C-alpha positions in Angstrom: 14.6 -20.3 11.4 13.3 -17.3 13.5 11.2 -18.3 16.5 9.0 -15.2 16.1 6.6 -16.1 18.9 9.4 -16.5 21.4 10.8 -13.1 20.4 7.4 -11.5 20.5 6.7 -12.8 24.0 10.1 -11.8 25.2 9.5 -8.3 24.0 6.0 -8.2 25.6 7.1 -9.3 29.1 7.2 -5.7 30.4 4.2 -4.5 28.5 2.1 -7.4 29.6 2.7 -6.4 33.2 1.4 -2.8 32.8 -2.1 -2.1 34.2 -3.1 0.0 31.2 -2.3 -2.7 28.6 -5.2 -5.0 27.8 -3.9 -7.0 24.8 -1.4 -7.4 22.0 -1.6 -8.6 18.4 1.3 -9.7 16.2 0.9 -8.7 12.5 2.9 -9.0 9.2 4.8 -11.4 7.1 5.8 -13.9 9.9 2.1 -14.4 10.8 1.0 -14.7 7.2 3.8 -17.1 6.3 5.7 -15.0 3.7 8.5 -13.3 5.6 11.6 -12.0 3.7 15.1 -11.3 5.0 13.9 -7.7 5.5 10.7 -8.7 7.5 10.2 -7.3 11.0 7.7 -8.0 13.7 4.8 -5.6 13.9 3.3 -5.7 17.3 0.1 -3.8 18.1 -0.4 -3.2 21.8 -3.9 -2.2 22.9 -4.2 0.2 25.8 -7.1 1.1 28.1 -9.0 4.3 27.0 -7.7 6.1 30.1 -4.1 5.3 29.4 -3.5 8.9 28.4 -0.8 8.2 25.8 0.2 6.5 22.6 3.6 5.2 21.7 5.5 3.9 18.7 9.0 2.5 18.7 11.6 0.0 17.6 13.5 -2.7 19.4 15.9 -5.4 18.2 15.8 -8.8 19.9 17.9 -11.7 18.8 18.7 -9.9 15.6 15.1 -9.3 14.7 13.6 -5.8 14.4 10.4 -5.2 16.3 8.2 -2.3 15.4 5.6 -1.7 18.1 2.5 0.5 18.2 0.7 1.1 21.6 -2.7 2.8 21.3 -6.0 3.0 23.1 -8.9 1.5 21.1 -10.3 5.0 20.3 -7.0 6.0 18.7 -6.9 2.8 16.7 -10.3 3.5 15.3 -9.1 7.0 14.4 -6.3 5.4 12.4 -8.9 3.3 10.6 -10.8 6.5 9.6 -7.5 8.1 8.4 -6.7 5.0 6.3 -10.1 5.1 4.6 -9.5 8.6 3.4 -6.3 7.5 1.6 -8.0 4.4 0.2 -6.3 1.9 2.5 -7.1 -0.5 5.3 -3.6 -0.9 6.8 -4.8 -0.8 10.5 -7.7 -3.1 9.8 -5.4 -5.6 8.1 -3.0 -5.7 11.0 -5.7 -6.7 13.5 -8.0 -8.8 11.2 -5.1 -11.0 9.9 -2.8 -10.8 12.9 -2.3 -13.3 15.7 -3.7 -12.5 19.1 -0.9 -12.9 21.6 -2.8 -12.1 24.8 -6.0 -10.4 26.0 -7.1 -9.2 29.3 -10.5 -7.8 28.1 -13.3 -8.7 25.8 -12.8 -5.3 24.3 -9.7 -6.7 22.5 -11.6 -9.5 20.8 -14.4 -7.1 20.0 -11.9 -4.8 18.3 -10.5 -7.7 16.2 -14.1 -8.6 15.1 -14.7 -4.9 14.2 -11.5 -4.9 12.1 -12.6 -8.0 10.2 -15.9 -6.3 9.4 -14.0 -3.2 8.3 -12.1 -5.2 5.7 -15.5 -6.2 4.1 -16.9 -2.7 4.1 -16.6 -0.9 0.7 -14.9 2.4 0.4 -16.9 5.6 0.0 -17.9 6.5 -3.6 -16.0 9.4 -5.1 -18.2 12.5 -5.8 -18.3 14.2 -9.2 -15.9 16.9 -8.1 -13.3 14.4 -6.9 -13.6 12.4 -10.2 -13.1 15.5 -12.3 -10.1 16.6 -10.3 -8.5 13.2 -10.6 -9.2 12.9 -14.4 -7.7 16.3 -15.1 -4.7 15.5 -12.8 -4.0 12.4 -14.9 -4.3 14.2 -18.2 -2.0 17.0 -16.9 0.6 14.6 -15.6 0.7 12.7 -18.9 1.1 16.0 -20.8 4.0 17.0 -18.5 5.6 13.6 -18.9 5.6 13.9 -22.7 7.7 17.1 -22.4 10.5 15.3 -20.6 10.8 12.0 -22.4 14.5 12.5 -22.8 15.1 14.2 -19.5 16.9 12.7 -16.5 13.8 13.3 -14.4 11.6 11.1 -16.7 11.6 8.0 -14.6 10.8 9.9 -11.4 7.9 11.6 -13.1 6.8 8.3 -14.8 6.5 6.3 -11.6 4.8 9.2 -9.8 2.2 9.3 -12.6 1.8 5.6 -12.6 1.0 5.6 -8.8 -1.3 8.6 -9.3 -3.1 6.7 -12.1 -3.7 3.3 -10.4 -4.6 5.1 -7.1 -7.2 7.1 -8.9 -8.8 4.1 -10.5 -8.7 2.0 -7.3 -10.5 4.8 -5.5 -13.0 5.1 -8.4 -13.7 1.4 -8.2 -14.0 1.6 -4.4 -11.1 -0.9 -3.9 -8.3 -0.7 -1.5 -5.2 1.1 -2.9 -2.3 -1.3 -3.0 0.9 0.2 -1.6 3.7 0.6 -4.3 6.1 -2.0 -2.7 3.3 -4.6 -2.9 2.1 -3.8 -6.4 4.2 -6.3 -8.5 3.2 -9.2 -6.2 -0.4 -8.0 -6.1 -0.5 -8.1 -9.9 1.3 -11.4 -10.4 0.8 -13.6 -7.4 -2.7 -15.0 -6.6 -1.6 -16.6 -3.3 -0.2 -13.3 -2.2 -3.5 -11.6 -2.9 -5.4 -14.2 -1.0 -3.2 -13.9 2.1 -3.7 -10.2 2.3 -7.3 -10.2 1.3 -6.9 -8.4 -2.0 -8.7 -9.0 -5.3 -7.7 -7.8 -8.8 -9.8 -4.9 -10.1 -12.6 -6.3 -12.2 -11.3 -4.8 -15.4 -9.1 -7.1 -17.5 -7.9 -4.3 -19.8 -6.8 -2.2 -16.9 -5.0 -5.1 -15.3 -3.2 -5.9 -18.5 -2.2 -2.2 -19.1 -1.0 -1.8 -15.5 1.1 -5.0 -15.7 2.7 -3.7 -18.9 3.4 -0.3 -17.4 5.4 -2.1 -14.6 7.8 -3.8 -17.0 11.2 -2.3 -17.7 11.2 -0.6 -21.1 12.8 2.2 -23.1 11.5 5.7 -22.3 9.5 5.7 -25.6 7.8 2.4 -24.7 7.2 3.5 -21.2 5.5 6.6 -22.4 3.3 4.6 -24.8 2.4 2.2 -22.0 1.3 4.8 -19.5 -0.5 6.8 -22.1 -2.7 3.8 -22.9 -3.2 3.2 -19.2 -4.1 6.8 -18.4 -6.5 7.1 -21.4 -8.3 3.9 -20.4 -8.7 5.2 -16.9 -10.0 8.6 -18.0 -12.4 6.9 -20.4 -13.8 4.5 -17.7 -14.2 7.5 -15.3 -16.5 9.2 -17.8 -14.1 10.8 -20.2 -12.5 14.3 -20.3 -12.9 17.2 -22.6 -9.9 19.5 -22.0 -11.3 22.5 -24.0 -13.7 24.2 -21.8 -12.8 22.1 -18.7 -14.1 23.7 -15.5 -14.8 22.7 -11.9 -16.6 24.7 -9.3 -17.2 23.9 -5.7 -18.9 25.9 -2.9 -16.6 27.2 -0.2 -17.3 26.0 3.3 
């Protein structure tokens, strides 16, 4: 069994002694209790605002890979803003669900509290232009997929469209976009969702169609599955009339 706290503290010995370091948080599977054989230790190191640098790197200690991220608080909050634009709260999750290893300043605890509030904050509502673009993109992607049903590129295009489809709907519903490597567990494991603070989209038909689209099937069945999913999403987003489709936006 991996003594992840001992490994974390061993790694942080030199960092803890640095004047510009004010705290550290351990995040990821070991903290949440569901590590796999591929799990690493994600260590967030908080720097003073005048540190003048940020740093990311890897280190292997006792056979365990450590990924570390050293940033001033201002930079961390910029990552949060970047996450929001892509429909994610990766940075907020790391601090809100992570384990505080040490703190030299109240600013560290304040940061953690801010990240917990960030998890509760809804994503911005898509505007009409964004919704139209996403609906047309889904229709176009499906149309292209139909052309290559028997092509070797079918599976690549299929999963690309599947991601595009559920991402669009999550953003439309103002929910956090689940990363692809977590999607199957997200859809099928309630305890997993609870650990990471996720909830299923409040649309039973969408959830059923998405689950079905994730199952191994023949190309014909896959195409049928994703067509039902895409059509449902477009309908829920207000529908789409292809003939006469037009979008216009003022240039800045």
